[in-house]
C-alpha positions, 0 to 999 in steps of 0.5 A: 065484772070481776070475780074471785074465789076458790076452784073446784075441778071436774072433768069432761062431759059433765052432764046435767044429771051429774049437776043436778040428779033427775030425782030432784027435778020435782022441785024448782026451789033453788035452795033445795037444788043447791043441797044436791048440786054435783052430788052424783059426781062428788057426794060431799060436794054440796057440803064442801062448796062455799059461797063465792067458789068457782067451778072449773071443768073440761069440755062439753060442760052441761051436756044432756038434757035441757033442764034449767035446774042445772045452772040454777043449782050451781048458782044457788049453791053459791058458785060464782061462775063456771070455767070450762073448755066448752059448754053444751049449747042449751046449758050455755044459754040457760046459764046466761038466762038465769044470770050465771057467768060462764067462761070458755077457755082452752087453757084454764081447765087443764091448768087449774087444780082444785083449791086454786084461788082464781080471779076472773076479769069478765071484761077482758076475758082473763082468768088469773090463777093467783095460786100459780101466778098464771094467766089464761085467756077466756072468751070475754062476755059480751056487754049484753050478756054482762047486762043479763048477769048483772040484772040477775038473768033474763027475767030480771033484765026484762022487768027492769027494761019494762019498768024503765019504759013506763011513764012516770006516775 
């Protein structure tokens, strides 16, 4: 899997309330969640982000509550992936469960600046900053997790597996 897009930059300890404020948890509609993604961190972010963009952040991204709304809002806003130094454990799992690629990198988040053009090779675990002509290492996404992402998340992956196991009619 290869991704390419413009970077948006956030810091350390971005919690799920910053990703999608609790006042919007009365809906699970991805389009509605996307209208409010990251608005408490940057009130104009939902109107600035474009489909295909990437999000870069520091350590402990997605900390706080275990809400699935956070990765859903990111994905629904058109962000292709998140690159961070580390992810909160539950956010990490929720991201893959809904088909949002995430990449852990020790170097990339410090060196990426907002607006940089990035290319990510998920198979090799390489993040290339086209703007700066630099490369950073990321933990490659294991093949099974790439299957989840390609399928659109755990539910879609499970549906495909169940359909494949059905005898032809």
